[in-house]
VEXMI-689732 format. One record per residue: residue in one letter; x, y, z of N, C-alpha, C in turn. Coordinates in steps of 0.05 Angstrom, whole numbers, padded with zeros to 5 digits, always signed. Atoms other than C-alpha are relative to their C-alpha. Last residue first. Layout:
# residues N
AXYZXYZXYZ/...
//
This chain:
# residues 286
T+00000-00009-00028-00328-00579+00482-00016-00020+00016/G+00026-00004-00014-00308-00601+00413+00004+00009+00029/G+00012-00026+00002-00242-00629+00386-00026+00001+00017/V-00016-00024+00004-00221-00701+00374-00017+00024-00001/T+00014-00023+00014-00256-00762+00401+00018+00023-00001/N+00004+00009+00028-00222-00828+00420-00012+00022-00017/S-00024-00003+00015-00193-00802+00485-00001-00007-00029/D-00002+00019+00021-00260-00790+00517+00025+00005-00017/L-00022-00006+00016-00267-00755+00583+00005-00022-00020/R-00021+00019-00004-00336-00757+00616+00024+00008-00020/G-00008+00004-00027-00389-00706+00630+00020-00021+00004/H+00022+00009-00017-00424-00712+00563+00008-00007+00028/N+00021+00011+00015-00359-00709+00524-00022-00010+00018/K+00022+00004-00018-00301-00667+00550-00025-00009-00016/C+00020-00021+00000-00244-00677+00502-00021-00007+00021/L+00022+00006-00018-00178-00713+00502-00020+00022-00001/H+00013-00020-00016-00132-00712+00443-00020-00011+00019/R+00028+00007-00007-00084-00757+00406-00010+00022+00019/G+00018-00003+00022-00022-00734+00367-00029-00004+00007/K-00005-00023+00014+00029-00763+00415-00020+00002-00024/E-00020+00002+00019-00002-00819+00455+00003+00027-00015/T+00009+00004+00028-00045-00801+00514+00025-00002-00017/K-00022-00006+00020-00031-00807+00588-00009-00006-00027/I+00004+00011+00025-00088-00803+00640+00023+00008-00019/D-00016+00025+00002-00072-00793+00713-00002-00014-00028/K-00023+00001-00017-00092-00721+00721+00018-00025-00005/T-00022+00009+00017-00139-00720+00660+00026-00003+00017/S-00015-00022+00014-00200-00716+00704+00023-00012-00015/D-00019+00015+00015-00247-00774+00720+00017+00020-00017/Q-00016+00016-00018-00280-00733+00774+00021-00016-00015/P+00013+00026-00006-00306-00681+00724+00020-00017+00018/M-00010+00021+00017-00273-00611+00731-00014-00027+00007/G+00019+00009+00020-00319-00560+00763+00009-00022-00017/K+00027+00004-00011-00264-00523+00801-00019-00008-00022/R+00018-00023+00003-00196-00531+00769-00028-00007+00009/N+00011-00007-00025-00153-00587+00799-00019+00025-00003/S+00015+00022-00012-00140-00623+00733-00014+00008+00026/S-00014+00010-00026-00116-00559+00701-00019-00020+00013/L+00015+00000-00025-00144-00553+00630+00017-00008+00024/T-00010+00018-00021-00113-00539+00562-00015+00006+00026/G-00022-00009-00017-00154-00504+00509+00009-00022+00020/C-00020+00021+00000-00208-00508+00456+00024+00010+00017/C-00027-00004-00012-00271-00469+00458+00018-00024-00003/Y-00010+00026-00008-00335-00459+00419+00029+00002+00008/I-00028-00005-00001-00373-00394+00415+00012-00025+00011/Q-00011+00009+00026-00446-00410+00395+00029+00009-00002/K+00000-00024+00017-00473-00367+00453+00012-00007-00027/K+00027-00009+00002-00493-00429+00492-00002+00023-00019/A+00012+00016+00019-00423-00455+00478-00029+00006-00006/L-00006-00011+00026-00395-00396+00515-00013-00018-00023/D+00012-00025+00003-00430-00416+00579+00006+00012-00027/D+00028+00004+00004-00409-00488+00573-00016+00026-00005/F+00004+00012+00025-00336-00472+00563-00031-00004-00006/L-00004-00021+00021-00338-00423+00620-00005-00013-00026/K+00023-00018+00000-00368-00476+00665+00002+00021-00020/P+00024+00014+00013-00316-00530+00644-00025+00020-00001/S+00015+00013-00020-00258-00482+00658-00025-00012-00012/S+00018+00021+00006-00203-00451+00617-00013-00011+00025/F+00027-00010+00006-00173-00383+00626-00020-00023-00002/F+00007-00023-00018-00107-00400+00660-00029+00009-00004/N+00015+00008-00022-00108-00467+00625-00006+00022+00021/D-00016+00019-00017-00090-00437+00559-00015-00006+00026/K-00011-00011-00025-00138-00410+00507+00017-00018+00015/Y-00022+00017-00011-00167-00421+00438+00012+00015+00024/L-00016-00014-00019-00236-00393+00418+00021-00018+00013/K-00015+00019-00017-00272-00421+00358+00021+00015+00015/Q-00029-00004-00003-00324-00377+00327+00012-00021+00019/G-00018+00023+00001-00390-00410+00310+00029+00005+00002/H+00004+00015+00024-00433-00351+00292+00020-00022-00004/G+00009+00027-00006-00437-00322+00361-00007-00016-00024/D+00026+00004+00008-00436-00248+00342-00010-00028+00004/L+00001+00021+00021-00375-00232+00382-00029-00006-00006/K+00005-00011+00025-00379-00167+00420-00001-00019-00024/R+00028-00012+00001-00386-00195+00489-00008+00011-00028/T+00015+00013+00022-00325-00241+00479-00027+00012-00003/L-00014-00003+00025-00277-00197+00519-00014-00013-00024/E-00001-00029+00009-00326-00189+00576+00012+00003-00027/T+00027-00009+00005-00341-00263+00583-00001+00027-00012/V+00006+00013+00026-00267-00280+00580-00027+00009-00010/T-00017-00013+00020-00254-00231+00637-00005-00011-00028/A+00011-00027+00006-00312-00257+00678+00015+00015-00022/H+00024+00003+00014-00286-00328+00673-00014+00026-00007/T-00007+00006+00027-00218-00303+00693-00024-00006-00017/A-00008-00026+00012-00246-00270+00755+00007-00005-00029/T-00027-00010-00006-00281-00335+00774+00006+00026-00015/V-00019+00004+00021-00356-00345+00772+00027+00011+00009/D+00003+00028+00011-00411-00358+00824+00020-00004-00023/Q-00011+00021-00016-00392-00298+00867+00002-00027-00012/A+00021+00016-00014-00403-00247+00814+00013-00023+00014/T+00010+00023+00014-00340-00207+00798-00022-00014+00016/H+00021-00010+00017-00322-00136+00820-00014-00023-00016/Q+00020-00013-00017-00281-00160+00880-00024+00010-00016/R+00015+00019-00015-00242-00210+00836-00024+00012+00016/D+00021+00013+00015-00221-00160+00784-00018-00018+00016/N+00023+00002-00017-00185-00116+00834-00023-00014-00015/G-00006+00011-00026-00114-00119+00806-00023-00005+00017/L-00003-00021-00020-00127-00070+00749+00005-00011+00029/Y+00003+00013-00027-00116-00118+00692+00005+00021+00021/V-00024-00003-00019-00125-00076+00629-00007-00013+00026/K+00009-00009-00026-00177-00101+00578+00027+00000+00018/M-00021+00003-00020-00172-00115+00504-00010+00012+00026/D+00008-00013-00025-00216-00126+00444+00023-00004+00020/Y+00029-00005+00003-00209-00147+00371-00011+00013+00025/T+00014-00002-00026-00134-00143+00366-00028+00007-00003/Y+00015-00024-00004-00110-00167+00297-00014+00000+00027/G-00013-00015-00021-00058-00222+00301-00015+00026+00006/T-00019-00018+00011-00079-00250+00234+00016+00015+00021/L-00022+00014+00013-00113-00310+00265+00021+00016-00012/D+00007+00021+00021-00156-00268+00310+00025-00011-00012/C-00011-00006+00027-00140-00231+00375-00009-00022-00020/I+00011+00020+00019-00173-00227+00444+00008+00008-00028/K+00008-00007+00027-00132-00189+00494-00013-00024-00014/F+00014+00024+00011-00120-00186+00569-00009+00008-00027/L+00023-00003+00017-00068-00134+00588-00011-00027-00006/K+00011+00025+00012-00018-00131+00645-00025+00006-00016/I+00029-00001-00002+00022-00068+00659-00012-00023-00016/S+00016-00004+00024+00095-00082+00670-00029+00004+00008/F+00022-00018-00006+00152-00084+00720-00015+00006-00025/H+00014+00010-00024+00200-00144+00714-00025+00017+00006/K+00008-00026-00013+00220-00132+00642-00018-00005+00023/R-00025-00015+00004+00253-00199+00623-00003+00028+00012/K-00002-00016+00025+00193-00233+00652+00027+00014-00001/K-00009+00019+00021+00198-00288+00707+00002+00013-00027/P-00029+00007-00002+00197-00237+00763+00010-00018-00022/L+00000+00027+00012+00130-00206+00742+00030-00009-00001/Y-00026+00011-00002+00115-00145+00786+00001-00029-00009/Q-00006+00027-00010+00051-00115+00762+00029-00005+00001/Q-00024+00011+00012+00030-00042+00757+00005-00027+00012/F+00007+00026+00012-00043-00032+00779+00025-00011-00015/I+00005+00020-00020-00025+00022+00830-00005-00028-00012/V+00029+00005+00000+00009+00065+00779-00005-00023+00018/R+00012+00007-00026+00079+00094+00784-00030+00000-00004/G+00013-00021-00016+00121+00095+00721-00013-00010+00026/K-00017-00008-00023+00171+00043+00696-00013+00022+00017/F+00007-00027-00011+00125+00007+00647+00016+00006+00025/P-00020-00009-00020+00137-00054+00603-00006+00029+00008/V-00011-00023+00012+00070-00074+00569+00021+00012+00021/T-00010-00020-00017+00049-00144+00583+00012+00023-00015/G-00024-00012+00011+00004-00194+00548+00009+00021+00021/E-00010-00024-00014-00050-00242+00570+00025+00011-00013/D-00024+00003-00016-00086-00290+00525+00007+00026+00015/I+00000-00019-00023-00148-00301+00484+00024-00006+00018/V-00017+00009-00022-00144-00334+00415-00003+00022+00021/L-00009-00022-00019-00192-00331+00358+00016-00012+00022/N-00018+00009-00022-00207-00377+00298+00011+00024+00016/E+00014+00021-00015-00267-00358+00255+00016-00007+00025/S+00001+00027+00014-00235-00293+00230-00014-00020+00018/P-00022+00018-00006-00251-00224+00260-00005-00028-00015/N+00013+00023-00010-00294-00173+00224+00021-00023+00005/Y-00012+00027+00009-00256-00108+00216-00018-00022+00014/F-00012+00001+00026-00273-00034+00217+00010-00027-00009/K+00015-00016+00018-00322-00027+00275+00011-00003-00029/P+00021+00016+00014-00295-00086+00315-00016+00016-00021/F-00009+00026+00011-00230-00050+00330-00020-00015-00014/T-00008-00001+00028-00260+00021+00335+00008-00027-00011/A+00024-00004+00015-00298+00013+00401+00005-00001-00030/N+00017+00024-00003-00237-00017+00434-00026+00002-00014/P-00010+00022+00019-00194+00039+00402-00018-00026+00004/I+00002-00006+00028-00238+00092+00435+00010-00022-00019/E+00025+00008+00011-00247+00059+00502-00002+00006-00030/F-00001+00028+00003-00173+00064+00521-00026-00010-00013/L-00019+00009+00020-00168+00138+00506+00000-00031-00004/E+00010-00007+00025-00232+00150+00546+00018-00008-00023/Q+00023+00018+00006-00207+00112+00606-00011+00006-00027/I-00002+00006+00029-00140+00148+00607-00023-00018-00009/K-00015-00021+00014-00145+00184+00674+00002-00005-00030/W+00016-00024+00008-00201+00139+00697+00015+00020-00015/L-00007-00007+00028-00158+00075+00696-00014+00026-00009/S-00027-00010-00001-00161+00065+00772+00010+00010-00028/G-00018+00012+00020-00236+00060+00766+00028+00012+00001/F-00019-00018+00010-00276+00076+00830+00019-00015-00019/N-00002+00004+00029-00332+00025+00836+00020+00019-00012/E-00010+00029+00003-00322+00019+00913+00002-00005-00030/D+00021+00017+00011-00329+00096+00916+00012-00028-00005/T+00010+00017-00021-00276+00127+00961-00022-00019-00010/R-00020+00022-00004-00238+00155+00901-00009-00019+00021/D-00005+00004-00029-00298+00195+00880+00018-00024+00005/P+00021+00014-00016-00293+00207+00806+00009-00002+00029/E-00011+00023-00015-00249+00261+00775-00021-00013+00017/N+00020+00022+00000-00291+00304+00727+00011-00024+00016/R+00021-00009-00017-00251+00368+00741-00022-00021+00002/N-00004+00007-00028-00190+00331+00716-00022+00009+00018/D+00005-00024-00015-00217+00332+00645+00002-00006+00030/T+00027-00002-00009-00184+00275+00609-00003+00026+00016/F+00016+00020+00013-00121+00256+00571-00030+00002+00008/C+00021+00011-00019-00073+00312+00587-00020-00016-00017/L+00015+00022+00012-00009+00337+00556-00019-00012+00020/Y+00030-00002-00005+00009+00403+00591-00016-00023-00011/H+00004-00009-00027+00085+00393+00598-00031+00000+00008/L-00007+00021-00018+00093+00353+00535-00007+00006+00028/I+00019+00022+00003+00055+00402+00493+00005-00022+00020/H+00026-00009-00009+00096+00460+00520-00022-00022-00001/L+00001+00001-00030+00160+00421+00513-00025+00010+00011/Y+00001+00029-00006+00145+00410+00438-00001-00002+00032/Q+00026+00010+00007+00130+00484+00428-00004-00030+00009/D+00018-00011-00021+00193+00506+00464-00029-00010-00005/Q-00004+00015-00026+00236+00459+00422-00022+00011+00019/K-00018-00016-00018+00209+00486+00355+00000-00015+00027/M+00013-00015-00021+00176+00433+00310+00020+00015+00018/L+00028+00008-00004+00188+00396+00246-00014+00016+00022/T+00016-00006+00024+00251+00431+00223-00029-00006+00005/S+00003-00029+00002+00282+00433+00293-00016+00008-00025/Y+00016-00010-00023+00271+00358+00302-00005+00029-00003/F+00028+00008+00001+00293+00333+00233-00016+00012+00021/S+00018-00019+00012+00356+00376+00228-00030-00008+00004/T+00018+00015+00018+00395+00334+00275-00022+00018-00010/Y+00020-00012+00016+00455+00368+00309-00015-00019-00019/L+00027+00009-00008+00492+00327+00361-00023+00010-00019/Q+00000+00029-00007+00566+00328+00338-00028-00010+00009/D-00004+00017+00023+00558+00394+00302-00003-00029+00006/E-00027+00009+00001+00529+00431+00362+00004-00021-00023/T-00011-00010+00025+00460+00459+00348+00030-00006-00003/A-00026-00012-00004+00423+00417+00400+00011+00010-00028/W+00002-00026+00014+00348+00406+00386+00027+00014+00002/N+00009+00006+00025+00351+00331+00404-00002+00026-00017/D-00022+00005+00019+00397+00349+00461-00010-00005-00028/T-00005-00024+00017+00334+00380+00494+00024-00005-00018/L+00019-00005+00020+00313+00311+00519+00007+00023-00019/K+00024-00013-00011+00376+00294+00557-00019+00008-00024/D-00003-00001-00029+00437+00249+00548-00025+00013+00012/R-00008-00027-00008+00415+00230+00478+00003+00000+00030/V-00008-00002-00029+00409+00162+00445+00009+00028+00005/G-00026-00013-00004+00368+00153+00381+00007+00001+00030/H-00020+00013+00019+00312+00108+00355+00028+00013+00003/G-00007+00028-00009+00265+00123+00413+00021-00014-00016/M-00019-00002-00021+00268+00198+00397+00008-00028+00011/Q-00027-00002+00012+00232+00183+00332+00022-00001+00022/I-00007+00027+00011+00170+00160+00370+00028+00001-00012/T-00005+00017-00024+00170+00225+00411+00007-00027-00010/L-00026-00006-00012+00180+00267+00348+00005-00019+00023/A-00020+00011+00019+00120+00233+00313+00029+00004+00012/L+00000+00029-00002+00078+00246+00375+00021-00013-00018/S-00013+00006-00025+00097+00319+00374+00001-00030+00005/M-00029-00003+00003+00081+00323+00300+00013-00005+00027/F-00011+00021+00017+00011+00294+00308+00030+00001-00001/M+00001+00023-00016-00003+00342+00364+00011-00024-00014/E-00022-00002-00019+00020+00399+00322+00001-00024+00019/A-00023+00003+00015-00027+00380+00266+00026-00001+00018/E-00002+00028+00004-00084+00373+00316+00026-00007-00016/S+00016+00010+00022-00072+00445+00338+00003-00031-00003/V-00012+00020+00016-00046+00467+00406-00019-00011-00022/D+00008+00028-00004-00077+00531+00429+00015-00020-00018/P+00021+00008+00019-00036+00595+00424-00008-00029+00006/E-00011+00009+00026+00005+00611+00487-00024-00008-00017/P-00002+00030+00005-00029+00649+00543+00011-00005-00028/S+00013+00004+00025-00009+00720+00561+00001-00029-00007/S-00016+00009+00024+00009+00722+00633-00016-00004-00025/G+00011-00009+00026-00035+00763+00679+00017-00008-00024/D-00019-00019+00012+00008+00752+00741-00010+00010-00026/D+00007-00027-00007-00047+00721+00784+00017+00020-00014/L-00020-00019-00003-00045+00651+00756-00009+00027+00006/R-00006+00000-00029-00103+00602+00767+00023+00019+00006/D+00021-00014-00016-00133+00619+00699+00007+00001+00029/I-00003-00029+00003-00067+00601+00665-00021+00015+00017/Y-00023-00008-00013-00071+00530+00693+00005+00031-00001/D+00006+00003-00028-00142+00519+00673+00025+00010+00017/H+00015-00025-00008-00121+00545+00604-00010-00001+00029/Y-00018-00025+00001-00066+00493+00600-00016+00024+00009/Y-00017+00003-00023-00113+00434+00622+00018+00025+00001/C+00018-00004-00024-00166+00454+00571+00018+00001+00025/N+00007-00029+00001-00114+00458+00514-00015+00008+00025/T-00026-00016-00005-00087+00390+00533-00004+00030+00000/Q-00006+00001-00029-00159+00362+00539+00027+00014+00008/V+00020-00014-00015-00181+00386+00470+00008-00001+00030/V-00001-00028+00005-00117+00367+00434-00020+00015+00018/L-00026-00011-00011-00111+00298+00466+00001+00030-00004/V+00001+00000-00030-00185+00283+00452+00025+00011+00013/T+00018-00023-00006-00177+00304+00378-00003+00000+00031/I-00014-00026+00003-00116+00259+00371-00018+00024+00009/I-00018-00002-00023-00155+00200+00400+00016+00026-00002/E+00016-00008-00023-00210+00212+00349+00017+00003+00025/A+00008-00027+00004-00160+00211+00291-00016+00009+00023/F-00013-00017-00020-00127+00146+00318-00009+00030-00003/Y-00002+00010-00028-00163+00086+00289+00008+00022+00020/L+00025+00013-00007-00189+00110+00221-00001-00007+00029/L+00018-00020-00010-00131+00158+00219-00026-00012+00007/F-00008-00009-00025-00081+00101+00213-00020+00020+00012/V+00007+00021-00019-00119+00071+00155+00007+00008+00029/R+00029+00000-00002-00117+00138+00118-00009-00023+00020/L+00009-00023-00016-00043+00145+00133-00029+00000+00004/H-00008+00007-00027-00027+00076+00106-00010+00022+00020/V+00019+00020-00010-00066+00093+00043+00005-00008+00029/Q+00025-00015-00003-00025+00156+00033-00022-00019+00010/D-00001-00014-00027+00039+00118+00046-00026+00015+00005/T-00013-00024+00001+00021+00071-00012+00000+00013+00027/M+00017-00024+00000-00001+00000+00000+00018+00025+00000/
//
């Protein structure tokens, strides 16, 4: 595809996000100016084009090594790179970076509320792509649900410490993707999933149910590992014509008594749940 087509596809998913960034950043800056008593003249509002350019510069900075941020605009021969100064002035970039905001802080929810969402600062930005993913693409028949991690060194209460990962501190995501790798829906693990879950289902059961809520139930096949798998979940999804395939832990709640714990199969053979029993002669199904 040409660069122009790539840009059009990009805008389908991110144009609304850029608009939110521009509106909230300008709002945050004007709130700051209004609190000052020195009568300072405000800077011009950030435009969508400038927001695009600032994001482009930020991505580009990841491909170079500088001692400090402002070195990207350095004029010394050994550091000079025309790309940054040509695209945007240093002061304008720092202005956007300083006042970058994702939501109206005046709408902060009550932190003592039991339904308080730790993601409220970026909730809108997270909901926009989730609404866009199914809007422009119909997933394939075969889907997979799994967890992923985003390395993060900042300070958020839902940050996870994962000692077995190369990057120990990360934010955990649950995602449902299709055969091409396309993300159809995603959810951030906030660490309090259990307390917001009905007592008769597990937190992982509720997560899978939430991530499959947009599927039309036309015989999709969902693959997962034993972290997400349970007989009750398989049965519930089958009622919506979403069929499952995945590994199971023998000690998972709801497993039949004749579990797979002591059953060994030959290479290439499968076990499946069949009317409350385990059958090694049948392949596939729930």
